[in-house]
C-alpha positions in Angstrom: 2.1 -4.5 -10.3 5.4 -6.5 -10.6 6.7 -8.2 -7.6 10.5 -7.8 -6.4 13.0 -10.7 -5.5 11.7 -12.5 -2.7 13.1 -11.1 0.6 11.5 -11.9 3.9 10.1 -10.0 6.1 11.8 -9.1 9.3 10.2 -10.9 12.4 11.0 -9.6 15.9 9.4 -9.5 19.1 8.6 -6.5 20.8 7.4 -6.0 24.8 5.6 -3.2 26.4 5.9 -2.4 29.9 4.0 -5.3 31.9 3.2 -7.6 29.0 4.6 -10.5 27.5 6.6 -10.2 24.2 4.4 -10.2 21.1 5.2 -10.8 17.5 6.0 -7.7 15.0 6.7 -8.1 11.6 8.8 -5.1 10.2 8.2 -4.5 6.8 9.2 -0.7 6.3 11.9 0.9 8.6 13.6 2.5 6.1 16.6 3.7 8.3 17.7 -0.2 7.5 15.4 -1.9 5.1 16.2 -0.6 2.0 17.4 -3.6 0.1 14.0 -5.0 0.2 12.4 -2.2 -1.8 12.3 -1.9 -5.4 11.1 0.6 -8.0 8.5 -0.5 -10.0 7.6 1.4 -13.4 4.5 0.1 -15.0 4.6 1.3 -18.5 7.9 2.1 -20.2 6.4 5.5 -21.8 5.3 6.5 -18.1 7.3 9.3 -16.2 8.3 7.6 -13.1 8.1 9.5 -9.7 11.0 10.6 -7.6 11.9 8.8 -4.8 14.6 9.2 -1.9 15.2 7.9 1.6 15.1 10.7 4.3 14.8 11.8 8.0 11.5 14.0 8.0 11.0 15.7 10.9 12.4 13.3 13.1 11.2 10.1 11.1 13.3 8.0 9.0 10.9 7.8 5.7 10.7 7.4 2.2 9.7 10.7 0.4 8.2 10.8 -2.8 7.6 13.3 -5.4 5.0 12.7 -8.3 4.8 15.4 -11.5 2.2 13.9 -14.0 4.2 10.7 -13.2 3.8 7.4 -11.6 5.9 4.5 -10.4 6.0 2.5 -7.2 8.0 1.8 -4.6 7.4 -2.1 -3.6 8.7 -5.1 -1.5 7.6 -8.7 -1.4 5.7 -10.1 1.7 5.6 -13.1 3.6 3.4 -12.4 6.7 1.4 -14.7 8.6 -2.0 -12.8 8.7 -3.7 -15.2 11.0 -0.7 -14.2 13.6 -0.2 -10.5 12.5 -3.2 -9.3 10.6 -2.7 -5.6 11.3 -0.6 -3.3 9.1 0.6 -0.2 11.0 2.3 2.7 9.3 2.6 6.8 9.1 2.1 8.6 6.1 2.2 12.5 5.5 1.0 14.4 2.2 1.5 18.2 1.3 -1.7 18.5 0.0 -4.5 16.3 -1.5 -5.1 16.3 -5.1 -7.9 19.0 -5.9 -8.7 17.3 -9.6 -8.8 13.8 -8.5 -12.1 11.6 -8.9 -11.5 8.1 -7.8 -14.5 7.4 -9.9 -13.2 7.9 -13.0 -10.4 7.0 -15.0 -8.8 10.2 -15.8 -9.4 11.1 -11.9 -7.4 8.0 -10.7 -5.1 9.9 -8.8 -4.2 10.1 -5.1 -1.8 12.2 -2.8 -0.7 8.8 -1.1 -1.5 5.4 -1.8 -0.5 1.9 -0.1 -0.9 -1.4 -1.9 -1.2 -4.7 -0.3 -1.2 -7.3 -3.0 -3.0 -10.5 -2.6 -2.8 -14.4 -3.9 -6.2 -15.7 -3.5 -6.9 -19.6 -2.7 -7.2 -21.4 -5.8 -10.3 -22.9 -4.8 -12.1 -19.5 -4.5 -11.5 -18.5 -8.0 -13.7 -19.2 -10.7 -12.9 -20.5 -14.2 -13.9 -17.1 -15.6 -11.7 -15.3 -12.9 -8.7 -17.5 -13.9 -9.3 -16.7 -17.6 -9.8 -12.8 -17.0 -6.5 -12.9 -14.9 -4.5 -14.8 -17.6 -5.5 -12.2 -20.0 -4.6 -9.3 -17.8 -1.3 -11.0 -17.1 -0.5 -11.5 -21.0 -0.8 -7.8 -21.5 0.4 -6.8 -18.1 3.3 -9.3 -16.9 3.0 -12.5 -14.9 3.4 -11.0 -11.5 0.0 -9.3 -11.7 -1.5 -10.3 -8.4 -5.0 -12.0 -8.0 -6.3 -9.0 -5.9 -5.0 -6.0 -4.1 -6.3 -3.6 -1.5 -5.5 0.0 -1.8 -5.6 2.6 1.3 -5.5 6.1 -0.3 -5.3 9.6 1.1 -8.5 11.2 -1.1 -9.5 14.4 -1.8 -13.3 14.1 -1.6 -14.7 11.0 -0.5 -15.1 10.4 3.2 -12.9 8.3 5.3 -14.7 4.5 5.0 -15.4 4.7 1.4 -14.7 1.7 -0.6 -15.2 0.8 -4.2 -13.4 -0.9 -7.0 -11.0 0.6 -8.7 -11.9 2.6 -11.8 -9.7 0.3 -14.2 -10.2 -3.0 -12.4 -12.4 -4.5 -9.8 -9.1 -7.0 -8.8 -8.0 -3.7 -6.9 -10.5 -2.2 -4.1 -10.1 1.5 -3.2 -10.2 2.0 0.6 -10.2 5.8 1.8 -8.7 6.1 5.0 -7.9 10.1 4.9 -9.3 13.1 2.8 -8.7 16.5 2.3 -5.8 18.8 3.6 -7.0 19.3 7.3 -4.0 16.9 8.4 -1.7 17.7 5.4 1.9 18.7 6.7 2.1 16.3 9.2 2.8 12.6 10.2 -0.6 10.6 10.7 -0.7 7.1 11.9 -2.8 4.2 10.7 -3.6 0.8 11.3 -5.7 -1.9 9.4 -6.5 -5.3 9.6 -5.9 -6.2 6.2 -6.9 -9.6 7.0 -10.4 -8.7 7.7 -10.5 -6.0 4.5 -9.0 -8.6 1.8 -11.7 -11.6 3.4 -14.7 -8.9 3.4 -13.6 -7.5 0.0 -12.4 -10.4 -1.8 -12.3 -13.7 -0.1 -11.1 -15.4 3.2 -7.6 -17.0 3.1 -5.6 -14.6 0.7 -1.9 -14.6 1.4 -0.3 -11.4 1.1 2.4 -11.2 -1.3 3.4 -7.6 -1.6 3.4 -4.1 -0.4 3.5 -0.8 -2.4 3.7 2.5 -2.0 3.2 5.9 -4.2 1.8 9.1 -5.0 -0.1 9.2 -8.1 -0.8 12.0 -10.6 -0.5 10.9 -14.0 -4.3 11.0 -15.1 -4.8 14.3 -13.7 -1.5 15.8 -15.0 -0.9 17.3 -11.4 1.9 17.2 -8.5 2.1 15.6 -5.4 4.5 15.4 -2.3 4.0 12.4 0.2 6.0 10.4 2.8 5.7 7.2 4.0 7.2 5.5 7.2 7.4 2.4 10.0 5.1 -0.3 8.3 4.7 -3.2 10.6 2.5 -5.9 11.3 1.0 -6.7 14.7 -1.6 -8.7 16.4 -5.0 -7.5 16.9 -5.3 -5.5 19.5 -1.4 -4.8 19.8 -0.5 -1.4 19.7 1.7 0.3 16.5 5.2 0.9 17.4 7.5 3.6 16.2 11.3 2.1 15.7 13.6 2.5 18.9 
């Protein structure tokens, strides 16, 4: 996964009635944050997805259509995960992918997928891991991250399922939604990504990239998804829709 050009996150302070101002790091208000996001095509012979910004049921969103295809929309991150560790967003899918199976490479597709990529503290990485990453970067490019947590809308595994990606143990898959019961509507999510990366990899990781997609290249199927309102908040602070 490649990194886009370095663009800092938008840090704002928002106040709820009766409370002091609290930090909010907006990283995906799609009515205005277009410049930070870039499409990333992983392989030259892989059919890319179709992306567009649009208003969708009253929400300013990034829409993705995937048809036997895969590419990402990504942006760099520069977020203090100690101050604002919780990532909030909303997403939607038309339907889950019936043929998908996250345990196998040929089934490694998702109706919606949110990546947070990380740089790990150098002292926590063994010589063997550094060698593996060097080899992978020789194949996939120098911007391949040390680790990634993928939040996915799956078709069969229950929410809370966590396992390594079928292609690499440097990406951990975390199922947040499953099936079609909530398809066709916007659904809010919140995850403490600092807690997740500390548990799944090591403490002290630095978030360096956020990416989203729908992924159908392995199953040869199709998917239709939307993403909106990405922002980081303090633990215990509410998620916020843009004013």
